[in-house]
Structures are given as structure tokens and as C-alpha cells.
C-alpha positions as CSV (number, residue, x, y, z in Angstrom):
1,X,27.8,-26.3,51.7
2,X,23.8,-26.2,52.5
3,X,22.1,-24.3,49.8
4,X,21.0,-20.3,50.5
5,X,17.2,-19.5,50.6
6,X,16.5,-17.2,48.3
7,X,13.8,-14.7,47.7
8,X,12.2,-14.5,44.4
9,X,9.8,-11.3,45.5
10,X,11.7,-8.2,45.9
11,X,13.7,-7.4,48.9
12,X,14.3,-4.0,50.9
13,X,17.7,-3.0,51.9
14,X,17.6,-0.4,54.5
15,X,21.1,1.2,55.1
16,X,23.6,4.5,54.8
17,X,25.9,5.6,52.5
18,X,29.6,6.5,54.4
19,X,32.4,7.9,53.5
20,X,34.4,4.9,54.6
21,X,34.0,2.9,57.5
22,X,35.7,3.5,60.8
23,X,38.5,0.7,61.6
24,X,38.3,-1.4,64.6
25,X,41.5,-2.5,67.0
26,X,43.2,-5.7,65.3
27,X,45.5,-8.0,67.1
28,X,47.2,-9.3,63.5
29,X,47.2,-9.0,59.5
30,X,43.8,-10.0,57.7
31,X,45.2,-13.0,55.6
32,X,45.3,-12.1,51.9
33,X,42.2,-13.1,49.6
34,X,42.6,-14.2,45.3
35,X,39.9,-12.7,43.7
36,X,36.8,-13.3,44.4
37,X,37.5,-16.2,46.9
38,X,38.6,-16.5,50.7
39,X,36.8,-15.5,53.9
40,X,33.4,-13.2,53.8
41,X,34.1,-12.1,57.1
42,X,36.5,-9.3,57.7
43,X,36.8,-7.6,60.9
44,X,38.0,-4.5,59.1
45,X,37.7,-3.8,54.5
46,X,39.0,-0.9,53.3
47,X,39.3,0.4,49.8
48,X,42.0,-2.0,49.1
49,X,40.7,-5.1,49.8
50,X,37.5,-4.3,48.0
51,X,40.1,-3.5,45.2
52,X,41.7,-6.6,45.7
53,X,38.4,-8.5,45.9
54,X,36.1,-7.5,44.0
55,X,39.0,-6.0,40.8
56,X,37.3,-2.5,41.3
57,X,35.9,-0.4,43.8
58,X,32.5,-0.7,44.1
59,X,32.1,2.8,44.4
60,X,34.3,5.3,44.6
61,X,34.5,6.9,48.6
62,X,30.8,5.5,49.5
63,X,30.6,2.2,51.3
64,X,27.0,0.8,52.3
65,X,26.0,-0.2,56.0
66,X,23.2,-2.2,55.9
67,X,21.1,-2.5,59.1
68,X,19.3,-5.7,59.7
69,X,15.7,-6.0,59.4
70,X,13.9,-8.9,59.9
71,X,10.4,-9.5,59.9
72,X,9.1,-12.2,62.1
73,X,6.7,-13.6,59.9
74,X,9.9,-15.1,57.2
75,X,10.9,-18.9,58.0
76,X,14.6,-17.8,57.8
77,X,14.4,-14.8,60.2
78,X,17.0,-14.2,62.7
79,X,15.7,-14.6,66.5
80,X,15.3,-11.4,68.7
81,X,13.8,-12.5,71.2
82,X,16.7,-14.7,73.0
83,X,15.9,-16.2,76.6
84,X,17.7,-14.2,79.6
85,X,20.4,-16.1,80.7
86,X,20.3,-17.3,84.6
87,X,21.5,-14.7,87.1
88,X,20.5,-16.7,89.9
89,X,22.0,-16.6,93.5
90,X,23.6,-19.8,92.9
91,X,26.0,-18.6,90.5
92,X,27.4,-15.9,92.8
93,X,27.4,-18.9,95.9
94,X,29.4,-20.8,93.1
95,X,32.2,-18.3,92.8
96,X,32.0,-17.3,96.4
97,X,32.7,-21.1,97.5
98,X,35.8,-21.1,94.4
99,X,37.3,-18.2,95.9
100,X,37.0,-19.4,99.7
101,X,38.8,-22.8,98.3
102,X,41.9,-20.9,96.7
103,X,42.1,-19.0,99.9
104,X,42.0,-22.0,101.8
105,X,44.9,-23.5,99.9
106,X,46.9,-20.6,99.8
107,X,47.1,-20.7,103.4
108,X,47.2,-24.0,103.7
109,X,50.7,-23.7,101.5
110,X,52.0,-20.8,103.2
111,X,51.7,-22.5,107.1
112,X,52.9,-25.8,104.9
113,X,56.3,-23.9,103.8
114,X,56.8,-21.4,106.1
115,X,56.3,-23.4,109.4
116,X,55.8,-27.5,109.0
117,X,58.3,-27.8,106.5
118,X,61.3,-26.0,107.8
119,X,60.8,-27.2,111.2
120,X,60.2,-30.8,109.7
121,X,64.1,-29.7,108.4
122,X,65.5,-28.4,111.1
123,X,65.0,-31.4,113.7
124,X,66.2,-33.8,111.1
125,X,69.6,-31.1,110.7
126,X,69.8,-31.5,114.7
127,X,69.3,-35.4,114.8
């Protein structure tokens, strides 16, 4: 794993203390982790998870929700100026062409299976 840059100076953490976290929608159970091992990213973290992960509850009944506050002068700062995705007319024209091609295919298959194929079958049976 690459080394994580650390700051030798004082670091300011901005956040708020909440009595608990809201739970998000979850499709399955999150994997069990051993003491101090396993995935660090979790969709829902509850008191039982923290107790199992750390061996104790960090602060009884309280959670620190950290707000990302990074100055642009830092070398490892998160990128805040994202380029706007291209939302030009070409994208809409490509979608229109795709749907018209799908409609043409449906019409072609309908004509084939409802008109042409039954007529061919009836001419072969009558001969």
C-alpha cells in the first residue's frame, strides 16, 4: 500500500457531535469484521459495529460527524473545481437516433412476424 502523507503541524477538524447516525437504505448485510481489521468504509455504522471494531464504544451515545474543510494550498487537497460534463445537443441527437433505430426494429419485426411470415406459411401449405 502507498504511504499516507501525514501532517506534523496541528490539524483542525470541523464537525458536530450527534447522538446517533441515521441509517441509509441497505440491500444486504454488511460483512462482519474482526477487531481492528476489515473494510474501513461502511454504509451504516451502529453502536454494535463500533463496539466490535474498537473493543469499546468511542463515546457513549455520541458520534462525531466530520465536515470536509480542505484549503486549496495543501498538496493533498481534494479537487473542488470539477469540469462540467458535456451536455451538448449531440448527446440528445444520439439518444434520438438510438430510439428511432429501436422503433424501426420493432416495426420491422412486427411486419415480418405478423404479415410476411404467415403469408409464406400459407402459400407453402396450400401448394
